[in-house]
Short mmCIF file of the C-alpha atoms (twelve columns), coordinates in Angstrom:
data_MODEL
# 
_entry.id   MODEL 
# 
loop_
_atom_site.group_PDB 
_atom_site.id 
_atom_site.type_symbol 
_atom_site.label_atom_id 
_atom_site.label_alt_id 
_atom_site.label_comp_id 
_atom_site.label_asym_id 
_atom_site.label_seq_id 
_atom_site.Cartn_x 
_atom_site.Cartn_y 
_atom_site.Cartn_z 
_atom_site.pdbx_PDB_model_num 
ATOM 1   C CA . UNK A 1   -19.459 -13.162 -27.014 1 
ATOM 2   C CA . UNK A 2   -19.357 -12.139 -23.313 1 
ATOM 3   C CA . UNK A 3   -16.018 -11.863 -21.621 1 
ATOM 4   C CA . UNK A 4   -15.308 -14.407 -18.842 1 
ATOM 5   C CA . UNK A 5   -13.907 -11.736 -16.461 1 
ATOM 6   C CA . UNK A 6   -16.501 -9.969  -14.308 1 
ATOM 7   C CA . UNK A 7   -16.993 -6.209  -14.579 1 
ATOM 8   C CA . UNK A 8   -15.532 -3.965  -11.876 1 
ATOM 9   C CA . UNK A 9   -19.029 -3.141  -10.586 1 
ATOM 10  C CA . UNK A 10  -19.793 -6.850  -10.150 1 
ATOM 11  C CA . UNK A 11  -16.530 -7.431  -8.287  1 
ATOM 12  C CA . UNK A 12  -17.179 -4.463  -5.992  1 
ATOM 13  C CA . UNK A 13  -20.701 -5.780  -5.342  1 
ATOM 14  C CA . UNK A 14  -19.164 -9.135  -4.397  1 
ATOM 15  C CA . UNK A 15  -16.780 -7.365  -1.981  1 
ATOM 16  C CA . UNK A 16  -19.722 -5.566  -0.354  1 
ATOM 17  C CA . UNK A 17  -21.690 -8.817  -0.085  1 
ATOM 18  C CA . UNK A 18  -18.748 -10.551 1.592   1 
ATOM 19  C CA . UNK A 19  -17.265 -7.788  3.771   1 
ATOM 20  C CA . UNK A 20  -20.271 -5.587  4.506   1 
ATOM 21  C CA . UNK A 21  -20.833 -1.927  3.618   1 
ATOM 22  C CA . UNK A 22  -17.768 -0.325  2.040   1 
ATOM 23  C CA . UNK A 23  -17.042 3.186   0.857   1 
ATOM 24  C CA . UNK A 24  -16.790 3.171   -2.916  1 
ATOM 25  C CA . UNK A 25  -16.479 5.905   -5.506  1 
ATOM 26  C CA . UNK A 26  -15.932 6.367   -9.223  1 
ATOM 27  C CA . UNK A 27  -14.038 9.301   -10.687 1 
ATOM 28  C CA . UNK A 28  -13.393 9.599   -14.423 1 
ATOM 29  C CA . UNK A 29  -14.167 5.950   -14.897 1 
ATOM 30  C CA . UNK A 30  -11.777 4.785   -12.182 1 
ATOM 31  C CA . UNK A 31  -13.269 2.843   -9.271  1 
ATOM 32  C CA . UNK A 32  -11.999 3.117   -5.717  1 
ATOM 33  C CA . UNK A 33  -12.974 0.941   -2.768  1 
ATOM 34  C CA . UNK A 34  -12.028 1.425   0.887   1 
ATOM 35  C CA . UNK A 35  -11.447 -1.710  2.965   1 
ATOM 36  C CA . UNK A 36  -10.995 -2.271  6.665   1 
ATOM 37  C CA . UNK A 37  -7.386  -3.319  7.372   1 
ATOM 38  C CA . UNK A 38  -8.523  -6.671  8.813   1 
ATOM 39  C CA . UNK A 39  -10.364 -7.488  5.549   1 
ATOM 40  C CA . UNK A 40  -7.701  -6.288  3.125   1 
ATOM 41  C CA . UNK A 41  -5.773  -9.546  2.693   1 
ATOM 42  C CA . UNK A 42  -8.892  -11.649 2.023   1 
ATOM 43  C CA . UNK A 43  -10.385 -8.967  -0.220  1 
ATOM 44  C CA . UNK A 44  -7.224  -8.672  -2.303  1 
ATOM 45  C CA . UNK A 45  -7.136  -12.467 -2.676  1 
ATOM 46  C CA . UNK A 46  -10.724 -12.353 -3.948  1 
ATOM 47  C CA . UNK A 47  -9.832  -9.542  -6.359  1 
ATOM 48  C CA . UNK A 48  -6.899  -11.521 -7.712  1 
ATOM 49  C CA . UNK A 49  -9.152  -14.561 -8.164  1 
ATOM 50  C CA . UNK A 50  -11.618 -12.355 -10.087 1 
ATOM 51  C CA . UNK A 51  -9.036  -11.251 -12.631 1 
ATOM 52  C CA . UNK A 52  -7.078  -8.418  -11.019 1 
ATOM 53  C CA . UNK A 53  -3.842  -10.253 -11.640 1 
ATOM 54  C CA . UNK A 54  -1.436  -7.289  -11.712 1 
ATOM 55  C CA . UNK A 55  -0.405  -5.324  -8.643  1 
ATOM 56  C CA . UNK A 56  0.636   -2.039  -10.238 1 
ATOM 57  C CA . UNK A 57  1.760   -0.260  -7.087  1 
ATOM 58  C CA . UNK A 58  1.572   -0.065  -3.305  1 
ATOM 59  C CA . UNK A 59  1.969   3.384   -1.830  1 
ATOM 60  C CA . UNK A 60  0.914   5.453   1.150   1 
ATOM 61  C CA . UNK A 61  -0.430  8.904   2.002   1 
ATOM 62  C CA . UNK A 62  0.105   10.579  5.367   1 
ATOM 63  C CA . UNK A 63  -3.012  12.569  6.265   1 
ATOM 64  C CA . UNK A 64  -1.541  14.223  9.366   1 
ATOM 65  C CA . UNK A 65  -3.222  17.634  9.809   1 
ATOM 66  C CA . UNK A 66  -5.260  17.090  6.627   1 
ATOM 67  C CA . UNK A 67  -8.603  18.831  7.084   1 
ATOM 68  C CA . UNK A 68  -11.382 16.301  7.595   1 
ATOM 69  C CA . UNK A 69  -9.105  13.255  7.721   1 
ATOM 70  C CA . UNK A 70  -10.282 10.544  10.104  1 
ATOM 71  C CA . UNK A 71  -7.140  8.411   9.914   1 
ATOM 72  C CA . UNK A 72  -3.404  9.051   9.801   1 
ATOM 73  C CA . UNK A 73  -2.307  6.843   6.891   1 
ATOM 74  C CA . UNK A 74  -4.001  5.801   3.683   1 
ATOM 75  C CA . UNK A 75  -2.402  2.686   2.227   1 
ATOM 76  C CA . UNK A 76  -3.122  2.437   -1.500  1 
ATOM 77  C CA . UNK A 77  -3.074  -0.662  -3.709  1 
ATOM 78  C CA . UNK A 78  -3.386  -0.089  -7.457  1 
ATOM 79  C CA . UNK A 79  -4.649  -3.193  -9.253  1 
ATOM 80  C CA . UNK A 80  -5.184  -4.020  -12.916 1 
ATOM 81  C CA . UNK A 81  -6.865  -6.774  -14.862 1 
ATOM 82  C CA . UNK A 82  -4.479  -7.508  -17.749 1 
ATOM 83  C CA . UNK A 83  -7.194  -9.212  -19.799 1 
ATOM 84  C CA . UNK A 84  -9.873  -6.503  -19.681 1 
ATOM 85  C CA . UNK A 85  -7.608  -3.513  -18.918 1 
ATOM 86  C CA . UNK A 86  -9.805  -2.639  -15.931 1 
ATOM 87  C CA . UNK A 87  -8.240  -0.844  -12.996 1 
ATOM 88  C CA . UNK A 88  -9.185  -0.699  -9.341  1 
ATOM 89  C CA . UNK A 89  -7.817  1.378   -6.480  1 
ATOM 90  C CA . UNK A 90  -8.044  -0.213  -3.039  1 
ATOM 91  C CA . UNK A 91  -7.431  1.821   0.123   1 
ATOM 92  C CA . UNK A 92  -7.013  0.788   3.721   1 
ATOM 93  C CA . UNK A 93  -6.646  3.352   6.488   1 
ATOM 94  C CA . UNK A 94  -4.225  2.839   9.370   1 
ATOM 95  C CA . UNK A 95  -3.372  4.761   12.506  1 
ATOM 96  C CA . UNK A 96  -0.584  5.209   15.032  1 
ATOM 97  C CA . UNK A 97  0.902   3.971   17.310  1 
ATOM 98  C CA . UNK A 98  1.440   0.735   15.341  1 
ATOM 99  C CA . UNK A 99  0.306   1.061   11.725  1 
ATOM 100 C CA . UNK A 100 0.408   -2.478  10.366  1 
ATOM 101 C CA . UNK A 101 -1.365  -4.659  7.840   1 
ATOM 102 C CA . UNK A 102 -0.938  -8.135  6.381   1 
ATOM 103 C CA . UNK A 103 1.607   -8.450  3.565   1 
ATOM 104 C CA . UNK A 104 0.368   -9.264  0.055   1 
ATOM 105 C CA . UNK A 105 3.672   -10.818 -1.043  1 
ATOM 106 C CA . UNK A 106 2.004   -14.287 -0.967  1 
ATOM 107 C CA . UNK A 107 -0.421  -12.986 -3.634  1 
ATOM 108 C CA . UNK A 108 1.952   -10.898 -5.732  1 
ATOM 109 C CA . UNK A 109 5.693   -11.491 -5.433  1 
ATOM 110 C CA . UNK A 110 6.216   -7.999  -6.858  1 
ATOM 111 C CA . UNK A 111 4.818   -6.544  -3.628  1 
ATOM 112 C CA . UNK A 112 8.079   -7.427  -1.902  1 
ATOM 113 C CA . UNK A 113 9.995   -4.277  -2.774  1 
ATOM 114 C CA . UNK A 114 6.881   -2.077  -2.885  1 
ATOM 115 C CA . UNK A 115 6.052   -2.948  0.725   1 
ATOM 116 C CA . UNK A 116 9.681   -2.494  1.747   1 
ATOM 117 C CA . UNK A 117 9.629   1.017   0.295   1 
ATOM 118 C CA . UNK A 118 6.420   1.923   2.174   1 
ATOM 119 C CA . UNK A 119 7.896   0.472   5.379   1 
ATOM 120 C CA . UNK A 120 11.126  2.410   4.919   1 
ATOM 121 C CA . UNK A 121 9.604   5.788   4.116   1 
ATOM 122 C CA . UNK A 122 6.306   5.730   6.070   1 
ATOM 123 C CA . UNK A 123 6.811   3.105   8.789   1 
ATOM 124 C CA . UNK A 124 3.850   0.906   7.836   1 
ATOM 125 C CA . UNK A 125 4.650   -2.626  9.062   1 
ATOM 126 C CA . UNK A 126 3.625   -5.483  6.756   1 
ATOM 127 C CA . UNK A 127 2.931   -8.570  8.871   1 
ATOM 128 C CA . UNK A 128 4.265   -11.754 7.321   1 
ATOM 129 C CA . UNK A 129 6.580   -9.967  4.892   1 
ATOM 130 C CA . UNK A 130 9.508   -12.284 4.048   1 
ATOM 131 C CA . UNK A 131 12.257  -9.621  4.293   1 
ATOM 132 C CA . UNK A 132 10.994  -6.352  5.773   1 
ATOM 133 C CA . UNK A 133 14.090  -4.163  5.934   1 
ATOM 134 C CA . UNK A 134 15.074  -0.754  4.665   1 
ATOM 135 C CA . UNK A 135 15.231  -0.271  0.920   1 
ATOM 136 C CA . UNK A 136 16.078  3.418   0.418   1 
ATOM 137 C CA . UNK A 137 17.502  4.657   3.711   1 
ATOM 138 C CA . UNK A 138 20.505  3.148   5.535   1 
ATOM 139 C CA . UNK A 139 19.750  0.551   8.219   1 
ATOM 140 C CA . UNK A 140 21.083  2.985   10.851  1 
ATOM 141 C CA . UNK A 141 18.321  5.486   10.018  1 
ATOM 142 C CA . UNK A 142 15.684  5.304   12.746  1 
ATOM 143 C CA . UNK A 143 12.920  7.518   11.329  1 
ATOM 144 C CA . UNK A 144 10.553  7.377   8.354   1 
ATOM 145 C CA . UNK A 145 11.205  10.503  6.271   1 
ATOM 146 C CA . UNK A 146 7.936   10.735  4.298   1 
ATOM 147 C CA . UNK A 147 5.839   11.089  7.425   1 
ATOM 148 C CA . UNK A 148 4.468   14.614  7.679   1 
ATOM 149 C CA . UNK A 149 5.872   15.077  11.180  1 
ATOM 150 C CA . UNK A 150 9.431   14.433  9.987   1 
ATOM 151 C CA . UNK A 151 11.228  17.811  9.697   1 
ATOM 152 C CA . UNK A 152 12.257  18.971  6.230   1 
ATOM 153 C CA . UNK A 153 15.843  19.543  7.358   1 
ATOM 154 C CA . UNK A 154 16.061  16.180  9.110   1 
ATOM 155 C CA . UNK A 155 17.037  15.542  12.698  1 
ATOM 156 C CA . UNK A 156 20.784  15.384  12.281  1 
ATOM 157 C CA . UNK A 157 20.981  11.621  11.699  1 
ATOM 158 C CA . UNK A 158 23.862  11.781  9.222   1 
ATOM 159 C CA . UNK A 159 26.507  11.487  11.920  1 
ATOM 160 C CA . UNK A 160 25.257  7.899   12.507  1 
ATOM 161 C CA . UNK A 161 25.731  6.810   8.889   1 
ATOM 162 C CA . UNK A 162 28.799  4.851   7.854   1 
ATOM 163 C CA . UNK A 163 31.166  6.734   5.558   1 
ATOM 164 C CA . UNK A 164 31.504  5.025   2.201   1 
ATOM 165 C CA . UNK A 165 34.663  5.804   0.249   1 
ATOM 166 C CA . UNK A 166 35.987  4.620   -3.085  1 
ATOM 167 C CA . UNK A 167 39.458  3.351   -3.617  1 
ATOM 168 C CA . UNK A 168 41.261  5.624   -6.064  1 
ATOM 169 C CA . UNK A 169 43.478  3.615   -8.379  1 
# 
């Protein structure tokens, strides 16, 4: 009996038919598709409608000074179909001076903290996010420490942080 969920190849073909030519690749059975930032929100909605109901992760890669890189940031969405156990990696490339993309919190509530983490550490702004504020670093921190141009020893920001002490009883 055929399964009601479409195969990954069929879903990728539907993305290409709707959004035009896309870079796709398969490595060790894992499919990856690259989307234009403007198409990402609609494409992820289509993927969710086609069975990719689990947002596994949202992360980012900074390609600064990476040989052959055409863009600064690679935003990565890892999706899974919990019925068929299929996985799909979706990438969207962003650039300075204002790397931003539409939030997927309306599709997956779990994206809330994942997007906050990417904002905090890489500075990718998620338009329409319900509560885009720092998650890891203090609010007083003005930089994004996982960017490749952030110095390993920091910039001396600690003097701006509030001192937190415990009452000893």
